[in-house]
C-alpha positions as CSV (number, residue, x, y, z in Angstrom):
1,X,0.1,-0.3,-0.1
2,X,2.8,2.4,1.1
3,X,4.5,1.8,-2.5
4,X,1.1,2.7,-4.1
5,X,1.0,6.2,-2.0
6,X,4.5,7.0,-2.7
7,X,4.2,6.3,-6.7
8,X,0.8,8.1,-6.6
9,X,2.5,11.2,-4.5
10,X,5.1,11.6,-7.1
11,X,3.0,11.3,-10.0
12,X,3.1,15.4,-9.7
13,X,5.6,15.3,-12.2
14,X,3.7,13.5,-14.7
15,X,0.7,15.5,-14.6
16,X,1.5,18.6,-14.2
17,X,-0.5,20.3,-16.1
18,X,-3.7,18.6,-14.6
19,X,-6.6,20.9,-13.7
20,X,-6.7,21.3,-10.1
21,X,-10.2,19.7,-9.2
22,X,-9.6,16.6,-11.6
23,X,-9.6,13.4,-9.8
24,X,-5.6,12.6,-11.2
25,X,-4.8,16.0,-9.2
26,X,-6.8,15.0,-6.3
27,X,-5.7,11.2,-6.0
28,X,-2.0,13.2,-5.9
29,X,-2.5,15.4,-3.3
30,X,-4.6,13.1,-1.0
31,X,-1.9,10.5,-1.8
32,X,0.7,13.1,-0.9
33,X,-1.0,14.2,2.4
34,X,-1.5,10.2,3.4
35,X,2.4,10.4,3.2
36,X,3.1,12.8,5.2
37,X,0.6,11.4,7.8
38,X,2.8,7.8,7.2
39,X,6.0,10.2,8.1
40,X,4.7,11.4,11.1
41,X,3.8,8.1,12.3
42,X,7.1,6.8,12.0
43,X,9.0,9.5,13.5
44,X,7.0,9.1,16.8
45,X,7.3,5.5,16.4
46,X,10.9,6.1,16.5
47,X,10.2,8.2,19.3
48,X,8.9,5.9,21.9
49,X,11.2,3.1,20.8
50,X,14.0,5.6,21.4
51,X,12.3,6.0,24.7
52,X,11.9,2.7,25.8
53,X,15.1,1.2,24.7
54,X,18.1,3.7,24.9
55,X,17.1,6.1,27.5
56,X,18.9,9.0,28.6
57,X,21.8,8.1,31.0
58,X,20.7,8.9,34.8
59,X,22.2,12.3,36.3
60,X,25.2,11.4,38.7
61,X,24.7,12.4,42.2
62,X,28.3,14.9,42.6
63,X,30.1,13.0,45.9
64,X,32.1,15.9,47.3
65,X,32.4,19.2,46.3
66,X,30.1,22.1,46.9
67,X,26.6,21.2,48.5
68,X,24.0,21.3,45.7
69,X,26.2,22.0,42.6
70,X,25.5,19.1,40.3
71,X,27.8,17.2,38.0
72,X,28.1,18.7,34.2
73,X,26.8,21.9,35.1
74,X,29.4,24.8,35.3
75,X,29.8,27.3,38.3
76,X,28.3,30.8,36.8
77,X,30.6,33.1,35.4
78,X,31.9,36.1,37.6
79,X,29.8,39.4,38.0
80,X,32.2,42.0,35.4
81,X,31.9,44.1,38.3
82,X,34.9,46.5,37.8
83,X,36.5,44.6,34.8
84,X,38.5,47.0,32.0
85,X,36.4,47.5,29.2
86,X,37.2,46.8,25.6
């Protein structure tokens, strides 16, 4: 079925001169929209599979250092104060 939809959606080149409301133009438009839906469903399915089988690593808790500081987060830069300007 998906092969048929791909073929119909790519039919645009062959029926470029078809009238806007002609059956061939309507078929091509419907097939193109159906392919968009299939692409979105495929992307959503891949996202769900990745979330289930390849979850992000759990954050590690710092063992020492400043209390409240998390690993991997850089400290805030010092305030500009009286630093020379360029």
